[in-house]
All heavy atoms as TSV, in Angstrom:
chain	resi	resn	atom	element	x	y	z
A	1	MET	N	N	-140.652	125.951	223.146
A	1	MET	CA	C	-140.791	124.532	223.428
A	1	MET	C	C	-140.357	123.740	222.198
A	1	MET	O	O	-140.785	124.034	221.078
A	1	MET	CB	C	-142.243	124.228	223.782
A	1	MET	CG	C	-142.419	122.846	224.323
A	1	MET	SD	S	-143.967	122.700	225.198
A	1	MET	CE	C	-144.937	121.828	224.022
A	2	ALA	N	N	-139.515	122.744	222.377
A	2	ALA	CA	C	-139.002	121.962	221.252
A	2	ALA	C	C	-140.045	120.946	220.803
A	2	ALA	O	O	-140.594	120.193	221.599
A	2	ALA	CB	C	-137.734	121.244	221.664
A	3	VAL	N	N	-140.316	120.966	219.508
A	3	VAL	CA	C	-141.282	120.038	218.920
A	3	VAL	C	C	-140.580	119.326	217.771
A	3	VAL	O	O	-139.991	119.974	216.905
A	3	VAL	CB	C	-142.532	120.794	218.406
A	3	VAL	CG1	C	-143.507	119.828	217.767
A	3	VAL	CG2	C	-143.204	121.549	219.536
A	4	PRO	N	N	-140.630	117.974	217.722
A	4	PRO	CA	C	-139.973	117.266	216.624
A	4	PRO	C	C	-140.665	117.513	215.292
A	4	PRO	O	O	-141.886	117.584	215.216
A	4	PRO	CB	C	-140.077	115.793	217.042
A	4	PRO	CG	C	-141.161	115.731	218.042
A	4	PRO	CD	C	-141.215	117.055	218.708
A	5	LYS	N	N	-139.848	117.682	214.242
A	5	LYS	CA	C	-140.413	117.911	212.907
A	5	LYS	C	C	-140.871	116.623	212.253
A	5	LYS	O	O	-141.754	116.638	211.415
A	5	LYS	CB	C	-139.378	118.598	212.027
A	5	LYS	CG	C	-139.121	120.017	212.419
A	5	LYS	CD	C	-138.321	120.740	211.376
A	5	LYS	CE	C	-138.178	122.179	211.796
A	5	LYS	NZ	N	-137.988	123.066	210.678
A	6	LYS	N	N	-140.222	115.512	212.597
A	6	LYS	CA	C	-140.566	114.221	211.996
A	6	LYS	C	C	-140.842	113.200	213.093
A	6	LYS	O	O	-140.369	113.345	214.218
A	6	LYS	CB	C	-139.406	113.709	211.135
A	6	LYS	CG	C	-138.976	114.630	210.021
A	6	LYS	CD	C	-139.448	114.123	208.714
A	6	LYS	CE	C	-138.967	115.071	207.621
A	6	LYS	NZ	N	-139.436	114.694	206.345
A	7	LYS	N	N	-141.554	112.149	212.745
A	7	LYS	CA	C	-141.842	111.067	213.688
A	7	LYS	C	C	-140.557	110.290	213.985
A	7	LYS	O	O	-139.792	109.997	213.063
A	7	LYS	CB	C	-142.886	110.135	213.087
A	7	LYS	CG	C	-143.214	108.952	213.971
A	7	LYS	CD	C	-144.216	108.033	213.320
A	7	LYS	CE	C	-144.441	106.819	214.183
A	7	LYS	NZ	N	-145.411	105.896	213.598
A	8	VAL	N	N	-140.343	109.985	215.232
A	8	VAL	CA	C	-139.202	109.155	215.630
A	8	VAL	C	C	-139.628	107.699	215.502
A	8	VAL	O	O	-140.642	107.289	216.077
A	8	VAL	CB	C	-138.761	109.471	217.073
A	8	VAL	CG1	C	-137.658	108.554	217.525
A	8	VAL	CG2	C	-138.328	110.909	217.179
A	9	SER	N	N	-138.872	106.933	214.724
A	9	SER	CA	C	-139.236	105.534	214.507
A	9	SER	C	C	-139.084	104.724	215.786
A	9	SER	O	O	-138.370	105.108	216.715
A	9	SER	CB	C	-138.367	104.929	213.407
A	9	SER	OG	O	-137.038	104.813	213.858
A	10	LYS	N	N	-139.751	103.567	215.824
A	10	LYS	CA	C	-139.679	102.696	216.999
A	10	LYS	C	C	-138.258	102.189	217.218
A	10	LYS	O	O	-137.815	102.054	218.357
A	10	LYS	CB	C	-140.628	101.515	216.830
A	10	LYS	CG	C	-142.076	101.906	216.840
A	10	LYS	CD	C	-142.951	100.714	216.515
A	10	LYS	CE	C	-144.351	101.172	216.175
A	10	LYS	NZ	N	-145.138	100.124	215.541
A	11	ALA	N	N	-137.542	101.916	216.137
A	11	ALA	CA	C	-136.172	101.415	216.261
A	11	ALA	C	C	-135.259	102.472	216.878
A	11	ALA	O	O	-134.437	102.169	217.747
A	11	ALA	CB	C	-135.646	100.986	214.902
A	12	ARG	N	N	-135.389	103.712	216.450
A	12	ARG	CA	C	-134.564	104.790	216.995
A	12	ARG	C	C	-134.917	105.057	218.459
A	12	ARG	O	O	-134.045	105.245	219.302
A	12	ARG	CB	C	-134.744	106.053	216.166
A	12	ARG	CG	C	-133.834	107.188	216.568
A	12	ARG	CD	C	-133.966	108.354	215.637
A	12	ARG	NE	N	-133.308	108.134	214.376
A	12	ARG	CZ	C	-132.031	108.407	214.124
A	12	ARG	NH1	N	-131.271	108.882	215.081
A	12	ARG	NH2	N	-131.504	108.201	212.949
A	13	ARG	N	N	-136.204	105.058	218.765
A	13	ARG	CA	C	-136.643	105.270	220.146
A	13	ARG	C	C	-136.162	104.146	221.049
A	13	ARG	O	O	-135.636	104.385	222.133
A	13	ARG	CB	C	-138.166	105.355	220.185
A	13	ARG	CG	C	-138.740	105.518	221.574
A	13	ARG	CD	C	-140.204	105.151	221.617
A	13	ARG	NE	N	-140.384	103.735	221.342
A	13	ARG	CZ	C	-141.501	103.185	220.891
A	13	ARG	NH1	N	-142.538	103.937	220.622
A	13	ARG	NH2	N	-141.582	101.886	220.689
A	14	ASN	N	N	-136.314	102.898	220.615
A	14	ASN	CA	C	-135.934	101.757	221.445
A	14	ASN	C	C	-134.425	101.631	221.600
A	14	ASN	O	O	-133.953	101.159	222.631
A	14	ASN	CB	C	-136.518	100.474	220.864
A	14	ASN	CG	C	-138.029	100.444	220.955
A	14	ASN	OD1	O	-138.623	101.207	221.708
A	14	ASN	ND2	N	-138.666	99.598	220.181
A	15	SER	N	N	-133.663	102.043	220.597
A	15	SER	CA	C	-132.203	101.964	220.727
A	15	SER	C	C	-131.693	102.962	221.760
A	15	SER	O	O	-130.679	102.730	222.410
A	15	SER	CB	C	-131.524	102.194	219.384
A	15	SER	OG	O	-131.694	103.530	218.961
A	16	ARG	N	N	-132.375	104.082	221.923
A	16	ARG	CA	C	-132.012	105.041	222.975
A	16	ARG	C	C	-132.261	104.455	224.349
A	16	ARG	O	O	-131.501	104.671	225.282
A	16	ARG	CB	C	-132.856	106.313	222.823
A	16	ARG	CG	C	-132.137	107.484	222.251
A	16	ARG	CD	C	-132.829	108.799	222.553
A	16	ARG	NE	N	-134.275	108.751	222.676
A	16	ARG	CZ	C	-135.127	108.938	221.667
A	16	ARG	NH1	N	-134.678	109.124	220.441
A	16	ARG	NH2	N	-136.423	108.937	221.890
A	17	LYS	N	N	-133.350	103.731	224.498
A	17	LYS	CA	C	-133.725	103.179	225.797
A	17	LYS	C	C	-133.053	101.844	226.095
A	17	LYS	O	O	-133.238	101.307	227.177
A	17	LYS	CB	C	-135.242	103.025	225.863
A	17	LYS	CG	C	-135.947	104.356	225.746
A	17	LYS	CD	C	-137.437	104.219	225.762
A	17	LYS	CE	C	-138.075	105.574	225.560
A	17	LYS	NZ	N	-139.124	105.860	226.480
A	18	ALA	N	N	-132.296	101.316	225.164
A	18	ALA	CA	C	-131.709	99.986	225.340
A	18	ALA	C	C	-130.526	99.980	226.304
A	18	ALA	O	O	-130.118	98.921	226.765
A	18	ALA	CB	C	-131.266	99.428	223.995
A	19	ASN	N	N	-129.954	101.144	226.626
A	19	ASN	CA	C	-128.759	101.189	227.462
A	19	ASN	C	C	-129.053	101.330	228.942
A	19	ASN	O	O	-128.141	101.466	229.737
A	19	ASN	CB	C	-127.857	102.335	227.002
A	19	ASN	CG	C	-127.285	102.067	225.645
A	19	ASN	OD1	O	-126.884	100.946	225.357
A	19	ASN	ND2	N	-127.267	103.074	224.782
A	20	TRP	N	N	-130.310	101.295	229.352
A	20	TRP	CA	C	-130.675	101.333	230.760
A	20	TRP	C	C	-130.706	99.914	231.281
A	20	TRP	O	O	-131.701	99.223	231.183
A	20	TRP	CB	C	-132.039	101.997	230.940
A	20	TRP	CG	C	-131.982	103.457	230.726
A	20	TRP	CD1	C	-132.056	104.109	229.526
A	20	TRP	CD2	C	-131.813	104.453	231.714
A	20	TRP	NE1	N	-131.959	105.452	229.705
A	20	TRP	CE2	C	-131.808	105.691	231.047
A	20	TRP	CE3	C	-131.674	104.421	233.088
A	20	TRP	CZ2	C	-131.656	106.891	231.744
A	20	TRP	CZ3	C	-131.530	105.620	233.758
A	20	TRP	CH2	C	-131.520	106.827	233.087
A	21	LYS	N	N	-129.601	99.464	231.839
A	21	LYS	CA	C	-129.527	98.088	232.315
A	21	LYS	C	C	-128.871	98.056	233.686
A	21	LYS	O	O	-128.190	98.998	234.084
A	21	LYS	CB	C	-128.751	97.226	231.334
A	21	LYS	CG	C	-127.350	97.712	231.039
A	21	LYS	CD	C	-126.691	96.880	229.963
A	21	LYS	CE	C	-125.366	97.443	229.583
A	21	LYS	NZ	N	-125.424	98.577	228.696
A	22	LEU	N	N	-129.074	96.962	234.391
A	22	LEU	CA	C	-128.469	96.794	235.703
A	22	LEU	C	C	-127.045	96.307	235.574
A	22	LEU	O	O	-126.712	95.538	234.671
A	22	LEU	CB	C	-129.279	95.783	236.522
A	22	LEU	CG	C	-130.684	96.200	236.899
A	22	LEU	CD1	C	-131.405	95.037	237.566
A	22	LEU	CD2	C	-130.659	97.392	237.825
A	23	ASP	N	N	-126.188	96.739	236.482
A	23	ASP	CA	C	-124.809	96.274	236.533
A	23	ASP	C	C	-124.687	95.186	237.591
A	23	ASP	O	O	-125.463	95.143	238.547
A	23	ASP	CB	C	-123.866	97.416	236.902
A	23	ASP	CG	C	-123.763	98.450	235.796
A	23	ASP	OD1	O	-123.980	98.080	234.631
A	23	ASP	OD2	O	-123.460	99.615	236.116
A	24	ASN	N	N	-123.695	94.326	237.414
A	24	ASN	CA	C	-123.423	93.309	238.429
A	24	ASN	C	C	-122.841	93.979	239.665
A	24	ASN	O	O	-122.052	94.920	239.557
A	24	ASN	CB	C	-122.434	92.274	237.904
A	24	ASN	CG	C	-123.033	91.412	236.828
A	24	ASN	OD1	O	-124.230	91.202	236.785
A	24	ASN	ND2	N	-122.198	90.907	235.940
A	25	PRO	N	N	-123.211	93.529	240.856
A	25	PRO	CA	C	-122.629	94.124	242.060
A	25	PRO	C	C	-121.140	93.813	242.154
A	25	PRO	O	O	-120.698	92.739	241.744
A	25	PRO	CB	C	-123.409	93.467	243.198
A	25	PRO	CG	C	-123.953	92.214	242.628
A	25	PRO	CD	C	-124.166	92.470	241.164
A	26	SER	N	N	-120.377	94.761	242.666
A	26	SER	CA	C	-118.939	94.565	242.769
A	26	SER	C	C	-118.576	94.123	244.185
A	26	SER	O	O	-119.181	94.558	245.162
A	26	SER	CB	C	-118.193	95.843	242.402
A	26	SER	OG	O	-118.663	96.913	243.164
A	27	TYR	N	N	-117.587	93.262	244.284
A	27	TYR	CA	C	-117.162	92.697	245.555
A	27	TYR	C	C	-115.679	92.947	245.758
A	27	TYR	O	O	-114.931	93.179	244.814
A	27	TYR	CB	C	-117.432	91.191	245.594
A	27	TYR	CG	C	-118.899	90.851	245.532
A	27	TYR	CD1	C	-119.481	90.377	244.365
A	27	TYR	CD2	C	-119.701	91.001	246.649
A	27	TYR	CE1	C	-120.822	90.073	244.314
A	27	TYR	CE2	C	-121.046	90.696	246.612
A	27	TYR	CZ	C	-121.602	90.234	245.444
A	27	TYR	OH	O	-122.931	89.938	245.398
A	28	ALA	N	N	-115.245	92.883	247.021
A	28	ALA	CA	C	-113.842	93.060	247.374
A	28	ALA	C	C	-113.525	92.142	248.539
A	28	ALA	O	O	-114.411	91.647	249.228
A	28	ALA	CB	C	-113.566	94.507	247.760
A	29	LYS	N	N	-112.225	91.909	248.773
A	29	LYS	CA	C	-111.799	91.102	249.911
A	29	LYS	C	C	-111.617	91.997	251.121
A	29	LYS	O	O	-111.138	93.124	251.014
A	29	LYS	CB	C	-110.468	90.409	249.606
A	29	LYS	CG	C	-110.601	89.190	248.759
A	29	LYS	CD	C	-109.289	88.445	248.704
A	29	LYS	CE	C	-109.444	87.178	247.901
A	29	LYS	NZ	N	-108.202	86.415	247.840
A	30	CYS	N	N	-112.011	91.492	252.276
A	30	CYS	CA	C	-111.809	92.203	253.538
A	30	CYS	C	C	-110.313	92.250	253.835
A	30	CYS	O	O	-109.603	91.263	253.655
A	30	CYS	CB	C	-112.568	91.489	254.656
A	30	CYS	SG	S	-112.310	92.237	256.273
A	31	SER	N	N	-109.844	93.394	254.319
A	31	SER	CA	C	-108.410	93.533	254.595
A	31	SER	C	C	-107.985	92.779	255.845
A	31	SER	O	O	-106.804	92.485	256.021
A	31	SER	CB	C	-108.056	95.012	254.734
A	31	SER	OG	O	-108.799	95.580	255.791
A	32	GLN	N	N	-108.918	92.451	256.731
A	32	GLN	CA	C	-108.590	91.755	257.967
A	32	GLN	C	C	-108.717	90.241	257.836
A	32	GLN	O	O	-107.770	89.506	258.087
A	32	GLN	CB	C	-109.510	92.240	259.100
A	32	GLN	CG	C	-109.332	93.695	259.445
A	32	GLN	CD	C	-107.991	93.969	260.080
A	32	GLN	OE1	O	-107.503	93.181	260.881
A	32	GLN	NE2	N	-107.391	95.091	259.720
A	33	CYS	N	N	-109.904	89.756	257.437
A	33	CYS	CA	C	-110.149	88.308	257.423
A	33	CYS	C	C	-110.151	87.718	256.011
A	33	CYS	O	O	-110.298	86.511	255.856
A	33	CYS	CB	C	-111.479	88.005	258.114
A	33	CYS	SG	S	-112.909	88.671	257.249
A	34	HIS	N	N	-110.019	88.562	254.983
A	34	HIS	CA	C	-109.939	88.145	253.578
A	34	HIS	C	C	-111.201	87.426	253.093
A	34	HIS	O	O	-111.146	86.622	252.187
A	34	HIS	CB	C	-108.697	87.283	253.326
A	34	HIS	CG	C	-107.436	87.963	253.747
A	34	HIS	ND1	N	-106.928	89.061	253.099
A	34	HIS	CD2	C	-106.607	87.730	254.798
A	34	HIS	CE1	C	-105.823	89.459	253.697
A	34	HIS	NE2	N	-105.599	88.671	254.747
A	35	GLU	N	N	-112.350	87.738	253.702
A	35	GLU	CA	C	-113.646	87.236	253.223
A	35	GLU	C	C	-114.118	88.135	252.087
A	35	GLU	O	O	-113.795	89.323	252.045
A	35	GLU	CB	C	-114.694	87.296	254.346
A	35	GLU	CG	C	-114.732	86.117	255.259
A	35	GLU	CD	C	-115.214	84.832	254.606
A	35	GLU	OE1	O	-116.279	84.803	253.988
A	35	GLU	OE2	O	-114.471	83.851	254.733
A	36	ILE	N	N	-114.889	87.576	251.181
A	36	ILE	CA	C	-115.480	88.371	250.110
A	36	ILE	C	C	-116.661	89.141	250.704
A	36	ILE	O	O	-117.504	88.583	251.387
A	36	ILE	CB	C	-115.966	87.458	248.967
A	36	ILE	CG1	C	-114.814	86.644	248.407
A	36	ILE	CG2	C	-116.653	88.265	247.882
A	36	ILE	CD1	C	-113.947	87.343	247.419
A	37	ARG	N	N	-116.715	90.454	250.433
A	37	ARG	CA	C	-117.794	91.296	250.930
A	37	ARG	C	C	-118.135	92.324	249.855
A	37	ARG	O	O	-117.380	92.532	248.908
A	37	ARG	CB	C	-117.388	91.999	252.222
A	37	ARG	CG	C	-116.161	92.872	252.050
A	37	ARG	CD	C	-115.974	93.814	253.211
A	37	ARG	NE	N	-114.784	94.622	253.025
A	37	ARG	CZ	C	-114.702	95.702	252.260
A	37	ARG	NH1	N	-115.747	96.112	251.593
A	37	ARG	NH2	N	-113.578	96.372	252.138
A	38	ALA	N	N	-119.282	92.964	249.979
A	38	ALA	CA	C	-119.673	94.015	249.038
A	38	ALA	C	C	-118.810	95.254	249.282
A	38	ALA	O	O	-118.380	95.516	250.402
A	38	ALA	CB	C	-121.145	94.359	249.216
A	39	ASN	N	N	-118.555	96.012	248.225
A	39	ASN	CA	C	-117.756	97.230	248.350
A	39	ASN	C	C	-118.456	98.252	249.244
A	39	ASN	O	O	-119.673	98.356	249.250
A	39	ASN	CB	C	-117.520	97.857	246.977
A	39	ASN	CG	C	-116.431	97.153	246.211
A	39	ASN	OD1	O	-115.664	96.382	246.760
A	39	ASN	ND2	N	-116.369	97.414	244.928
A	40	HIS	N	N	-117.673	99.028	249.989
A	40	HIS	CA	C	-118.145	100.117	250.835
A	40	HIS	C	C	-119.128	99.656	251.903
A	40	HIS	O	O	-120.054	100.377	252.264
A	40	HIS	CB	C	-118.779	101.234	249.991
A	40	HIS	CG	C	-117.895	101.733	248.902
A	40	HIS	ND1	N	-116.768	102.467	249.137
A	40	HIS	CD2	C	-117.955	101.561	247.555
A	40	HIS	CE1	C	-116.178	102.753	247.992
A	40	HIS	NE2	N	-116.862	102.213	247.026
A	41	THR	N	N	-118.938	98.447	252.421
A	41	THR	CA	C	-119.771	97.934	253.501
A	41	THR	C	C	-118.884	97.322	254.578
A	41	THR	O	O	-117.749	96.950	254.327
A	41	THR	CB	C	-120.752	96.850	253.017
A	41	THR	OG1	O	-120.010	95.792	252.413
A	41	THR	CG2	C	-121.756	97.405	252.025
A	42	VAL	N	N	-119.429	97.198	255.767
A	42	VAL	CA	C	-118.722	96.573	256.879
A	42	VAL	C	C	-118.699	95.068	256.655
A	42	VAL	O	O	-119.681	94.486	256.206
A	42	VAL	CB	C	-119.425	96.904	258.208
A	42	VAL	CG1	C	-118.744	96.219	259.369
A	42	VAL	CG2	C	-119.459	98.400	258.423
A	43	CYS	N	N	-117.575	94.425	256.964
A	43	CYS	CA	C	-117.466	92.969	256.838
A	43	CYS	C	C	-118.356	92.315	257.896
A	43	CYS	O	O	-118.291	92.657	259.071
A	43	CYS	CB	C	-116.019	92.534	257.018
A	43	CYS	SG	S	-115.776	90.756	256.868
A	44	LYS	N	N	-119.196	91.388	257.477
A	44	LYS	CA	C	-120.118	90.736	258.408
A	44	LYS	C	C	-119.409	89.725	259.296
A	44	LYS	O	O	-119.889	89.400	260.371
A	44	LYS	CB	C	-121.232	90.043	257.637
A	44	LYS	CG	C	-122.141	91.011	256.921
A	44	LYS	CD	C	-123.209	90.295	256.144
A	44	LYS	CE	C	-124.080	91.277	255.401
A	44	LYS	NZ	N	-125.085	90.622	254.584
A	45	LYS	N	N	-118.257	89.242	258.856
A	45	LYS	CA	C	-117.559	88.214	259.632
A	45	LYS	C	C	-116.727	88.824	260.767
A	45	LYS	O	O	-116.776	88.345	261.893
A	45	LYS	CB	C	-116.673	87.382	258.711
A	45	LYS	CG	C	-116.032	86.216	259.410
A	45	LYS	CD	C	-115.264	85.346	258.453
A	45	LYS	CE	C	-114.626	84.188	259.206
A	45	LYS	NZ	N	-113.755	83.411	258.359
A	46	CYS	N	N	-115.971	89.884	260.469
A	46	CYS	CA	C	-115.078	90.441	261.499
A	46	CYS	C	C	-115.491	91.825	261.989
A	46	CYS	O	O	-115.017	92.279	263.030
A	46	CYS	CB	C	-113.647	90.481	260.982
A	46	CYS	SG	S	-113.409	91.572	259.565
A	47	GLY	N	N	-116.358	92.546	261.263
A	47	GLY	CA	C	-116.828	93.851	261.709
A	47	GLY	C	C	-115.912	95.007	261.368
A	47	GLY	O	O	-116.090	96.108	261.890
A	48	TYR	N	N	-114.937	94.807	260.487
A	48	TYR	CA	C	-113.993	95.861	260.129
A	48	TYR	C	C	-114.439	96.588	258.871
A	48	TYR	O	O	-115.078	96.014	257.992
A	48	TYR	CB	C	-112.606	95.269	259.883
A	48	TYR	CG	C	-111.789	95.117	261.137
A	48	TYR	CD1	C	-112.041	94.094	262.034
A	48	TYR	CD2	C	-110.754	95.996	261.430
A	48	TYR	CE1	C	-111.301	93.950	263.185
A	48	TYR	CE2	C	-109.998	95.859	262.577
A	48	TYR	CZ	C	-110.272	94.837	263.451
A	48	TYR	OH	O	-109.535	94.698	264.590
A	49	TYR	N	N	-114.100	97.889	258.803
A	49	TYR	CA	C	-114.320	98.701	257.616
A	49	TYR	C	C	-113.181	99.702	257.517
A	49	TYR	O	O	-112.904	100.437	258.478
A	49	TYR	CB	C	-115.659	99.423	257.682
A	49	TYR	CG	C	-115.941	100.288	256.475
A	49	TYR	CD1	C	-116.184	99.722	255.239
A	49	TYR	CD2	C	-115.953	101.671	256.568
A	49	TYR	CE1	C	-116.435	100.501	254.135
A	49	TYR	CE2	C	-116.213	102.466	255.468
A	49	TYR	CZ	C	-116.448	101.875	254.253
A	49	TYR	OH	O	-116.693	102.649	253.141
A	50	LYS	N	N	-112.494	99.723	256.406
A	50	LYS	CA	C	-111.344	100.601	256.154
A	50	LYS	C	C	-110.269	100.460	257.223
A	50	LYS	O	O	-109.709	101.443	257.714
A	50	LYS	CB	C	-111.782	102.057	256.051
A	50	LYS	CG	C	-112.514	102.377	254.769
A	50	LYS	CD	C	-112.658	103.870	254.608
A	50	LYS	CE	C	-113.278	104.193	253.278
A	50	LYS	NZ	N	-113.429	105.625	253.078
A	51	GLY	N	N	-109.991	99.225	257.636
A	51	GLY	CA	C	-108.888	98.970	258.542
A	51	GLY	C	C	-109.167	99.191	260.016
A	51	GLY	O	O	-108.269	99.068	260.835
A	52	ARG	N	N	-110.390	99.551	260.381
A	52	ARG	CA	C	-110.698	99.716	261.799
A	52	ARG	C	C	-112.017	99.020	262.124
A	52	ARG	O	O	-112.876	98.874	261.262
A	52	ARG	CB	C	-110.755	101.179	262.205
A	52	ARG	CG	C	-111.793	101.974	261.491
A	52	ARG	CD	C	-111.613	103.468	261.792
A	52	ARG	NE	N	-112.639	104.206	261.083
A	52	ARG	CZ	C	-113.715	104.731	261.675
A	52	ARG	NH1	N	-113.886	104.607	262.961
A	52	ARG	NH2	N	-114.613	105.386	260.972
A	53	GLN	N	N	-112.151	98.596	263.375
A	53	GLN	CA	C	-113.345	97.857	263.780
A	53	GLN	C	C	-114.485	98.816	264.018
A	53	GLN	O	O	-114.381	99.760	264.790
A	53	GLN	CB	C	-113.089	97.023	265.042
A	53	GLN	CG	C	-114.211	96.060	265.316
A	53	GLN	CD	C	-113.819	94.997	266.294
A	53	GLN	OE1	O	-112.806	95.095	266.952
A	53	GLN	NE2	N	-114.629	93.968	266.378
A	54	VAL	N	N	-115.587	98.568	263.324
A	54	VAL	CA	C	-116.738	99.451	263.394
A	54	VAL	C	C	-117.832	98.842	264.270
A	54	VAL	O	O	-118.454	99.554	265.056
A	54	VAL	CB	C	-117.279	99.741	261.972
A	54	VAL	CG1	C	-118.487	100.644	262.013
A	54	VAL	CG2	C	-116.202	100.347	261.112
A	55	ILE	N	N	-118.068	97.534	264.123
A	55	ILE	CA	C	-119.070	96.870	264.935
A	55	ILE	C	C	-118.428	95.680	265.634
A	55	ILE	O	O	-117.466	95.087	265.142
A	55	ILE	CB	C	-120.275	96.386	264.088
A	55	ILE	CG1	C	-119.823	95.467	262.959
A	55	ILE	CG2	C	-121.054	97.559	263.536
A	55	ILE	CD1	C	-120.962	94.826	262.195
A	56	ALA	N	N	-118.951	95.356	266.790
A	56	ALA	CA	C	-118.450	94.209	267.537
A	56	ALA	C	C	-119.217	92.965	267.066
A	56	ALA	O	O	-120.438	92.970	267.000
A	56	ALA	CB	C	-118.668	94.400	269.031
A	57	VAL	N	N	-118.477	91.907	266.716
A	57	VAL	CA	C	-119.087	90.684	266.223
A	57	VAL	C	C	-118.955	89.621	267.309
A	57	VAL	O	O	-117.900	89.491	267.944
A	57	VAL	CB	C	-118.396	90.215	264.926
A	57	VAL	CG1	C	-119.005	88.938	264.413
A	57	VAL	CG2	C	-118.488	91.300	263.863
A	58	LYS	N	N	-120.033	88.887	267.547
A	58	LYS	CA	C	-120.005	87.830	268.565
A	58	LYS	C	C	-119.038	86.731	268.150
A	58	LYS	O	O	-118.925	86.403	266.957
A	58	LYS	CB	C	-121.395	87.237	268.751
A	58	LYS	CG	C	-122.388	88.191	269.345
A	58	LYS	CD	C	-123.731	87.527	269.528
A	58	LYS	CE	C	-124.731	88.500	270.117
A	58	LYS	NZ	N	-126.046	87.886	270.275
A	59	GLY	N	N	-118.355	86.130	269.107
A	59	GLY	CA	C	-117.417	85.046	268.849
A	59	GLY	C	C	-118.133	83.766	268.424
A	59	GLY	O	O	-119.310	83.580	268.700
A	60	GLU	N	N	-117.407	82.924	267.757
A	60	GLU	CA	C	-118.007	81.679	267.256
A	60	GLU	C	C	-118.138	80.637	268.344
A	60	GLU	O	O	-117.379	80.456	269.192
A	60	GLU	CB	C	-117.167	81.133	266.123
A	60	GLU	CG	C	-117.186	82.035	264.932
A	60	GLU	CD	C	-116.322	81.522	263.804
A	60	GLU	OE1	O	-115.921	80.340	263.831
A	60	GLU	OE2	O	-116.045	82.285	262.888
């Protein structure tokens, strides 16, 4: 079992944990209606995903 020989300072410990942060969500344009949508999701406006219609959307 690994046991540290010296005390780890608060600065060293906190600098290791400082890189756990949230990233901004990424967005892309829909290939059909050119609306902004989240990546890897079905477009809420037209219902298309990867160039084919996945869900039927009610008309306006």
